[in-house]
BASELUM-432044 format. One line per 5 residues: number of its first residue (from 1); for each residue x, y, z of C-alpha. Coordinates in nm, 3 decimals, padded with zeros to 5 digits. Example, Ala and Ser with C-alpha at 12.3 -4.5 7.8 and 13.67 -1.06 7.14 Angstrom:
2
1 = 01.230:-00.450:00.780 | 01.367:-00.106:00.714
This chain:
100
1 = 01.130:00.352:00.797 | 01.388:00.139:00.616 | 01.233:-00.187:00.759 | 00.895:-00.074:00.626 | 01.036:-00.009:00.284
6 = 01.217:-00.340:00.299 | 00.898:-00.529:00.361 | 00.727:-00.353:00.082 | 01.020:-00.446:-00.141 | 00.991:-00.806:-00.045
11 = 00.621:-00.789:-00.121 | 00.693:-00.658:-00.466 | 00.956:-00.925:-00.537 | 00.714:-01.192:-00.428 | 00.428:-01.068:-00.639
16 = 00.221:-00.963:-00.327 | 00.189:-00.599:-00.424 | -00.052:-00.414:-00.640 | 00.083:-00.067:-00.720 | -00.101:00.242:-00.853
21 = -00.464:00.343:-00.863 | -00.568:00.083:-01.122 | -00.399:-00.223:-00.983 | -00.507:-00.140:-00.630 | -00.861:-00.096:-00.739
26 = -00.861:-00.440:-00.917 | -00.713:-00.617:-00.616 | -00.969:-00.465:-00.386 | -01.260:-00.552:-00.601 | -01.126:-00.898:-00.628
31 = -01.095:-00.908:-00.246 | -00.732:-00.988:-00.287 | -00.607:-00.682:-00.099 | -00.519:-00.742:00.263 | -00.441:-00.368:00.340
36 = -00.431:-00.056:00.135 | -00.151:00.203:00.190 | -00.106:00.560:00.072 | 00.191:00.785:00.073 | 00.204:01.072:00.327
41 = 00.170:01.330:00.055 | -00.098:01.154:-00.156 | -00.368:01.379:-00.293 | -00.699:01.405:-00.106 | -00.870:01.236:-00.396
46 = -00.635:00.944:-00.372 | -00.688:00.925:00.012 | -01.067:00.913:-00.038 | -01.036:00.652:-00.303 | -00.816:00.434:-00.073
51 = -01.068:00.476:00.219 | -01.350:00.371:-00.021 | -01.162:00.072:-00.150 | -01.064:-00.031:00.199 | -01.421:-00.017:00.316
56 = -01.529:-00.217:00.008 | -01.304:-00.516:00.090 | -01.304:-00.471:00.470 | -00.933:-00.407:00.511 | -00.733:-00.132:00.685
61 = -00.623:00.182:00.493 | -00.281:00.298:00.639 | -00.121:00.629:00.557 | 00.256:00.569:00.541 | 00.515:00.794:00.695
66 = 00.685:00.805:00.349 | 00.619:01.040:00.060 | 00.544:00.932:-00.293 | 00.912:00.985:-00.401 | 01.057:00.776:-00.128
71 = 00.804:00.488:-00.208 | 00.874:00.513:-00.578 | 01.250:00.497:-00.522 | 01.211:00.195:-00.294 | 00.994:00.015:-00.564
76 = 01.192:00.124:-00.869 | 00.903:00.325:-01.000 | 00.867:00.686:-01.112 | 00.573:00.763:-00.869 | 00.365:00.566:-00.616
81 = 00.094:00.719:-00.407 | -00.120:00.413:-00.346 | -00.067:00.036:-00.323 | -00.222:-00.277:-00.181 | -00.042:-00.568:-00.012
86 = -00.191:-00.899:-00.120 | -00.048:-01.118:00.166 | -00.198:-01.097:00.506 | 00.132:-01.175:00.685 | 00.323:-00.904:00.512
91 = 00.035:-00.654:00.563 | 00.032:-00.729:00.935 | 00.406:-00.692:00.961 | 00.397:-00.357:00.796 | 00.108:-00.239:01.015
96 = 00.296:-00.344:01.322 | 00.600:-00.162:01.221 | 00.398:00.155:01.176 | 00.180:00.112:01.487 | 00.395:-00.091:01.742
């Protein structure tokens, strides 16, 4: 799990991360999102929205094995239930770590 959080942290530092509902929606509609991720304890409404956004831009939606608090702590935020990775290489690396 730490390696996944590390990759997400690298994406944030490199400006390759859209966090939260609004930024994720903007990235998906602009077709910049390469994958959309949700926390394991994200609300059903958030999960449906993530699925819809992923379908909109033709990218995968992945449910992470980390809860909102863990993601928020890794990103230096108060809460994080949904985010998009904007770099295809980083997105693929995270997906491979989750589904080896």
